[in-house]
ROMAR-255285 format. One record per residue (C-alpha): residue number from 1; y, x, z. Coordinates in steps of 0.5 Angstrom, whole numbers. Each point is the difference from the previous one (the first is absolute). Example, Ala and Ser with C-alpha at 12.3 -4.5 7.8 and 13.67 -1.06 7.14 Angstrom:
% residues 2
pt resi->1	yy->-9	xx->25	zz->16
pt resi->2	yy->7	xx->2	zz->-2
***
This chain:
% residues 298
pt resi->1	yy->44	xx->-60	zz->-28
pt resi->2	yy->-6	xx->4	zz->-3
pt resi->3	yy->1	xx->6	zz->4
pt resi->4	yy->-1	xx->-5	zz->6
pt resi->5	yy->-7	xx->-2	zz->-2
pt resi->6	yy->-6	xx->1	zz->4
pt resi->7	yy->-6	xx->4	zz->-2
pt resi->8	yy->-6	xx->-3	zz->0
pt resi->9	yy->-6	xx->2	zz->4
pt resi->10	yy->-6	xx->4	zz->-2
pt resi->11	yy->-7	xx->0	zz->3
pt resi->12	yy->-3	xx->5	zz->-5
pt resi->13	yy->-4	xx->6	zz->4
pt resi->14	yy->3	xx->7	zz->0
pt resi->15	yy->-1	xx->6	zz->5
pt resi->16	yy->7	xx->1	zz->-1
pt resi->17	yy->6	xx->-4	zz->3
pt resi->18	yy->2	xx->-2	zz->-7
pt resi->19	yy->-6	xx->-1	zz->-6
pt resi->20	yy->0	xx->4	zz->-6
pt resi->21	yy->-2	xx->-2	zz->-6
pt resi->22	yy->-3	xx->4	zz->-6
pt resi->23	yy->5	xx->-2	zz->-6
pt resi->24	yy->0	xx->4	zz->-7
pt resi->25	yy->6	xx->-3	zz->-4
pt resi->26	yy->6	xx->3	zz->-4
pt resi->27	yy->6	xx->2	zz->3
pt resi->28	yy->7	xx->3	zz->-1
pt resi->29	yy->4	xx->4	zz->6
pt resi->30	yy->7	xx->1	zz->-1
pt resi->31	yy->4	xx->6	zz->3
pt resi->32	yy->7	xx->2	zz->0
pt resi->33	yy->1	xx->7	zz->-1
pt resi->34	yy->8	xx->2	zz->-1
pt resi->35	yy->1	xx->-8	zz->0
pt resi->36	yy->-4	xx->-1	zz->-6
pt resi->37	yy->-6	xx->-4	zz->0
pt resi->38	yy->-6	xx->3	zz->-2
pt resi->39	yy->-7	xx->-4	zz->-1
pt resi->40	yy->-7	xx->3	zz->1
pt resi->41	yy->-6	xx->-4	zz->-2
pt resi->42	yy->-6	xx->0	zz->4
pt resi->43	yy->-6	xx->-4	zz->3
pt resi->44	yy->-1	xx->-3	zz->6
pt resi->45	yy->-6	xx->2	zz->5
pt resi->46	yy->0	xx->-4	zz->5
pt resi->47	yy->5	xx->-5	zz->4
pt resi->48	yy->2	xx->-3	zz->7
pt resi->49	yy->6	xx->-4	zz->2
pt resi->50	yy->3	xx->6	zz->2
pt resi->51	yy->-1	xx->5	zz->-5
pt resi->52	yy->-4	xx->2	zz->-6
pt resi->53	yy->-3	xx->7	zz->-3
pt resi->54	yy->0	xx->1	zz->-7
pt resi->55	yy->-1	xx->6	zz->-5
pt resi->56	yy->6	xx->1	zz->-4
pt resi->57	yy->2	xx->4	zz->-7
pt resi->58	yy->5	xx->4	zz->5
pt resi->59	yy->1	xx->3	zz->6
pt resi->60	yy->5	xx->-3	zz->5
pt resi->61	yy->3	xx->3	zz->7
pt resi->62	yy->-2	xx->-3	zz->6
pt resi->63	yy->6	xx->-3	zz->3
pt resi->64	yy->3	xx->-3	zz->-6
pt resi->65	yy->1	xx->-7	zz->-1
pt resi->66	yy->-3	xx->-4	zz->-6
pt resi->67	yy->0	xx->-6	zz->-4
pt resi->68	yy->-7	xx->-3	zz->-1
pt resi->69	yy->-2	xx->-5	zz->-6
pt resi->70	yy->-7	xx->-2	zz->0
pt resi->71	yy->-4	xx->-6	zz->-3
pt resi->72	yy->-5	xx->-2	zz->5
pt resi->73	yy->-6	xx->-3	zz->-4
pt resi->74	yy->-1	xx->-8	zz->0
pt resi->75	yy->7	xx->0	zz->2
pt resi->76	yy->5	xx->-3	zz->-5
pt resi->77	yy->7	xx->4	zz->1
pt resi->78	yy->0	xx->8	zz->2
pt resi->79	yy->2	xx->2	zz->7
pt resi->80	yy->6	xx->4	zz->1
pt resi->81	yy->2	xx->4	zz->6
pt resi->82	yy->3	xx->6	zz->3
pt resi->83	yy->-4	xx->6	zz->4
pt resi->84	yy->0	xx->6	zz->3
pt resi->85	yy->-4	xx->6	zz->-2
pt resi->86	yy->-5	xx->2	zz->6
pt resi->87	yy->-5	xx->4	zz->-3
pt resi->88	yy->-1	xx->4	zz->-7
pt resi->89	yy->-6	xx->5	zz->-1
pt resi->90	yy->1	xx->2	zz->-8
pt resi->91	yy->0	xx->-7	zz->-3
pt resi->92	yy->-3	xx->-4	zz->6
pt resi->93	yy->6	xx->-3	zz->3
pt resi->94	yy->0	xx->-5	zz->6
pt resi->95	yy->6	xx->-5	zz->1
pt resi->96	yy->3	xx->-4	zz->5
pt resi->97	yy->3	xx->-7	zz->-1
pt resi->98	yy->7	xx->-1	zz->2
pt resi->99	yy->3	xx->-7	zz->1
pt resi->100	yy->-6	xx->-3	zz->-2
pt resi->101	yy->1	xx->-8	zz->0
pt resi->102	yy->-4	xx->-5	zz->2
pt resi->103	yy->-1	xx->-3	zz->-6
pt resi->104	yy->-3	xx->7	zz->-3
pt resi->105	yy->-4	xx->1	zz->6
pt resi->106	yy->-3	xx->-7	zz->-1
pt resi->107	yy->-1	xx->2	zz->-8
pt resi->108	yy->-4	xx->6	zz->2
pt resi->109	yy->-4	xx->-4	zz->5
pt resi->110	yy->-2	xx->-6	zz->-5
pt resi->111	yy->-1	xx->5	zz->-5
pt resi->112	yy->-5	xx->4	zz->4
pt resi->113	yy->-3	xx->-7	zz->2
pt resi->114	yy->-1	xx->-3	zz->-7
pt resi->115	yy->-3	xx->6	zz->-3
pt resi->116	yy->-4	xx->2	zz->7
pt resi->117	yy->2	xx->7	zz->-1
pt resi->118	yy->-4	xx->5	zz->4
pt resi->119	yy->3	xx->3	zz->7
pt resi->120	yy->-3	xx->7	zz->0
pt resi->121	yy->-1	xx->5	zz->-5
pt resi->122	yy->-7	xx->2	zz->4
pt resi->123	yy->-3	xx->-5	zz->-4
pt resi->124	yy->1	xx->3	zz->-6
pt resi->125	yy->-2	xx->7	zz->2
pt resi->126	yy->-7	xx->-3	zz->2
pt resi->127	yy->0	xx->-3	zz->-7
pt resi->128	yy->1	xx->7	zz->-3
pt resi->129	yy->-7	xx->2	zz->4
pt resi->130	yy->-4	xx->-5	zz->-3
pt resi->131	yy->-2	xx->4	zz->-6
pt resi->132	yy->-3	xx->5	zz->5
pt resi->133	yy->-4	xx->-5	zz->4
pt resi->134	yy->-3	xx->-3	zz->-7
pt resi->135	yy->-2	xx->8	zz->-2
pt resi->136	yy->-4	xx->0	zz->7
pt resi->137	yy->-3	xx->-7	zz->-1
pt resi->138	yy->-3	xx->3	zz->-7
pt resi->139	yy->-2	xx->6	zz->2
pt resi->140	yy->-4	xx->-4	zz->6
pt resi->141	yy->-3	xx->-4	zz->-6
pt resi->142	yy->-2	xx->6	zz->-4
pt resi->143	yy->-3	xx->3	zz->5
pt resi->144	yy->-4	xx->-6	zz->2
pt resi->145	yy->-2	xx->0	zz->-7
pt resi->146	yy->-2	xx->7	zz->-1
pt resi->147	yy->-4	xx->0	zz->7
pt resi->148	yy->-5	xx->-5	zz->-4
pt resi->149	yy->-1	xx->4	zz->-6
pt resi->150	yy->-5	xx->5	zz->0
pt resi->151	yy->4	xx->6	zz->0
pt resi->152	yy->4	xx->0	zz->6
pt resi->153	yy->8	xx->3	zz->0
pt resi->154	yy->1	xx->7	zz->3
pt resi->155	yy->3	xx->-1	zz->6
pt resi->156	yy->6	xx->6	zz->-1
pt resi->157	yy->3	xx->-4	zz->-6
pt resi->158	yy->0	xx->-7	zz->5
pt resi->159	yy->3	xx->4	zz->5
pt resi->160	yy->6	xx->3	zz->-4
pt resi->161	yy->1	xx->-7	zz->-3
pt resi->162	yy->1	xx->-3	zz->6
pt resi->163	yy->4	xx->6	zz->3
pt resi->164	yy->5	xx->-1	zz->-6
pt resi->165	yy->0	xx->-8	zz->1
pt resi->166	yy->2	xx->2	zz->7
pt resi->167	yy->5	xx->5	zz->-2
pt resi->168	yy->4	xx->-4	zz->-5
pt resi->169	yy->0	xx->-6	zz->6
pt resi->170	yy->3	xx->4	zz->4
pt resi->171	yy->5	xx->3	zz->-5
pt resi->172	yy->2	xx->-7	zz->-2
pt resi->173	yy->1	xx->-2	zz->8
pt resi->174	yy->4	xx->6	zz->1
pt resi->175	yy->5	xx->-2	zz->-6
pt resi->176	yy->0	xx->-7	zz->2
pt resi->177	yy->2	xx->2	zz->7
pt resi->178	yy->6	xx->4	zz->-3
pt resi->179	yy->2	xx->-5	zz->-3
pt resi->180	yy->0	xx->-5	zz->5
pt resi->181	yy->4	xx->5	zz->5
pt resi->182	yy->5	xx->2	zz->-5
pt resi->183	yy->2	xx->-7	zz->-1
pt resi->184	yy->0	xx->-2	zz->7
pt resi->185	yy->4	xx->6	zz->1
pt resi->186	yy->5	xx->-2	zz->-5
pt resi->187	yy->0	xx->-7	zz->3
pt resi->188	yy->1	xx->3	zz->8
pt resi->189	yy->6	xx->3	zz->-3
pt resi->190	yy->2	xx->-6	zz->-3
pt resi->191	yy->0	xx->-4	zz->7
pt resi->192	yy->2	xx->5	zz->4
pt resi->193	yy->7	xx->-1	zz->-3
pt resi->194	yy->0	xx->-8	zz->1
pt resi->195	yy->3	xx->1	zz->7
pt resi->196	yy->6	xx->5	zz->-3
pt resi->197	yy->1	xx->-5	zz->-5
pt resi->198	yy->0	xx->-6	zz->4
pt resi->199	yy->5	xx->3	zz->5
pt resi->200	yy->4	xx->2	zz->-6
pt resi->201	yy->1	xx->-7	zz->-2
pt resi->202	yy->2	xx->-2	zz->7
pt resi->203	yy->6	xx->4	zz->-1
pt resi->204	yy->6	xx->-4	zz->2
pt resi->205	yy->6	xx->0	zz->-6
pt resi->206	yy->5	xx->6	zz->2
pt resi->207	yy->6	xx->-4	zz->-4
pt resi->208	yy->2	xx->-6	zz->-3
pt resi->209	yy->2	xx->3	zz->-7
pt resi->210	yy->4	xx->-5	zz->-5
pt resi->211	yy->-4	xx->-2	zz->-6
pt resi->212	yy->6	xx->3	zz->-5
pt resi->213	yy->-2	xx->7	zz->4
pt resi->214	yy->-7	xx->0	zz->-1
pt resi->215	yy->0	xx->-2	zz->-8
pt resi->216	yy->4	xx->6	zz->-1
pt resi->217	yy->-7	xx->4	zz->3
pt resi->218	yy->-5	xx->-4	zz->-4
pt resi->219	yy->-4	xx->5	zz->-4
pt resi->220	yy->-5	xx->-5	zz->-3
pt resi->221	yy->0	xx->-7	zz->-1
pt resi->222	yy->-6	xx->-5	zz->-2
pt resi->223	yy->2	xx->-6	zz->-3
pt resi->224	yy->-4	xx->-7	zz->3
pt resi->225	yy->-4	xx->-3	zz->-4
pt resi->226	yy->2	xx->-8	zz->-1
pt resi->227	yy->-6	xx->-4	zz->2
pt resi->228	yy->-2	xx->-5	zz->-6
pt resi->229	yy->-1	xx->-6	zz->5
pt resi->230	yy->7	xx->1	zz->3
pt resi->231	yy->3	xx->1	zz->-8
pt resi->232	yy->-4	xx->-6	zz->-1
pt resi->233	yy->3	xx->-4	zz->6
pt resi->234	yy->7	xx->3	zz->-3
pt resi->235	yy->1	xx->4	zz->7
pt resi->236	yy->5	xx->4	zz->0
pt resi->237	yy->5	xx->4	zz->4
pt resi->238	yy->2	xx->6	zz->5
pt resi->239	yy->-4	xx->2	zz->5
pt resi->240	yy->3	xx->4	zz->6
pt resi->241	yy->-5	xx->4	zz->4
pt resi->242	yy->1	xx->5	zz->6
pt resi->243	yy->-3	xx->6	zz->-1
pt resi->244	yy->-2	xx->7	zz->5
pt resi->245	yy->0	xx->6	zz->-4
pt resi->246	yy->-4	xx->6	zz->3
pt resi->247	yy->3	xx->7	zz->0
pt resi->248	yy->-4	xx->2	zz->-6
pt resi->249	yy->4	xx->-6	zz->-4
pt resi->250	yy->-6	xx->-4	zz->-1
pt resi->251	yy->1	xx->-8	zz->2
pt resi->252	yy->-5	xx->0	zz->7
pt resi->253	yy->2	xx->-8	zz->1
pt resi->254	yy->3	xx->-6	zz->-3
pt resi->255	yy->2	xx->-7	zz->2
pt resi->256	yy->2	xx->-5	zz->-5
pt resi->257	yy->6	xx->-4	zz->2
pt resi->258	yy->0	xx->-6	zz->-4
pt resi->259	yy->-3	xx->-3	zz->-7
pt resi->260	yy->-6	xx->-3	zz->-2
pt resi->261	yy->-6	xx->4	zz->3
pt resi->262	yy->-3	xx->1	zz->-7
pt resi->263	yy->6	xx->4	zz->-2
pt resi->264	yy->1	xx->3	zz->7
pt resi->265	yy->-7	xx->3	zz->-1
pt resi->266	yy->1	xx->3	zz->-7
pt resi->267	yy->6	xx->3	zz->2
pt resi->268	yy->-3	xx->3	zz->6
pt resi->269	yy->-6	xx->3	zz->-5
pt resi->270	yy->5	xx->3	zz->-4
pt resi->271	yy->4	xx->3	zz->6
pt resi->272	yy->-6	xx->4	zz->3
pt resi->273	yy->1	xx->4	zz->-6
pt resi->274	yy->7	xx->2	zz->1
pt resi->275	yy->3	xx->7	zz->2
pt resi->276	yy->6	xx->2	zz->3
pt resi->277	yy->3	xx->7	zz->2
pt resi->278	yy->-1	xx->1	zz->7
pt resi->279	yy->6	xx->-3	zz->4
pt resi->280	yy->3	xx->5	zz->5
pt resi->281	yy->3	xx->-1	zz->7
pt resi->282	yy->3	xx->7	zz->3
pt resi->283	yy->-3	xx->4	zz->-6
pt resi->284	yy->-7	xx->-2	zz->2
pt resi->285	yy->-5	xx->-6	zz->-4
pt resi->286	yy->0	xx->-6	zz->3
pt resi->287	yy->-3	xx->-7	zz->0
pt resi->288	yy->5	xx->-5	zz->-2
pt resi->289	yy->1	xx->-8	zz->-1
pt resi->290	yy->3	xx->-3	zz->-6
pt resi->291	yy->1	xx->-6	zz->-4
pt resi->292	yy->-2	xx->-1	zz->-8
pt resi->293	yy->0	xx->-5	zz->-5
pt resi->294	yy->-5	xx->-2	zz->-5
pt resi->295	yy->2	xx->-5	zz->-6
pt resi->296	yy->-5	xx->-5	zz->-3
pt resi->297	yy->3	xx->-3	zz->-7
pt resi->298	yy->-3	xx->-3	zz->-6
***
């Protein structure tokens, strides 16, 4: 199955366990509030295999589970994935990916290789300081030219000019350092929740729930996209899948039981967006396992 594919290796240099790349791309974040999907547009700042930082047109609440649709530059199709809000500061948001498939991880890596994306925003901060260095060079040239003239420059003005340039350099360096620290703190918060997320995803189902029971708890359903190549090949039928539903009602894992791989993958891509009311055991939300069926017909 597609979900069992191995992630291709990455040899890029990074001081973190997972490389982080600068990326400016439009995205849509969908969050369920009172059972109603609400879409918030935004723009990504940087991305890695485990999450992304983004500037959004609205505020999210840390701990919320959202859906993300983002179009990577030079990648033919948009990526759709689930994520948890780990950090929110005004319009700056840190998002941790949930249940990212091997193909989606590979798409991020292939995009980074193909576009030669920068892995650290510190390089941009150094570029921001370039105008100050140019100003200092211009001042040095001007002082040398003035030294060769008949009237020497007055030293107090030269000192004030160098003092102003030095102050501007210090202020820009402080601003760059503050920006760097702020984003590092957001990503540190995001990465600190990975162990908690991995432990949560490893929870074993507490009950096997019949399909007809879970169908009554379905709150939000996304129909699968019929792949064009499968339609041309006249592939059709019903794909059965075993899924695990988390305590919050989201689909945390799935496995196709039959059918062609192209149809199974399309079904799983749609199921990532399904949302159920939490199934309760002894009055408490529980992790449960059930079976669903998705039909493809021309």
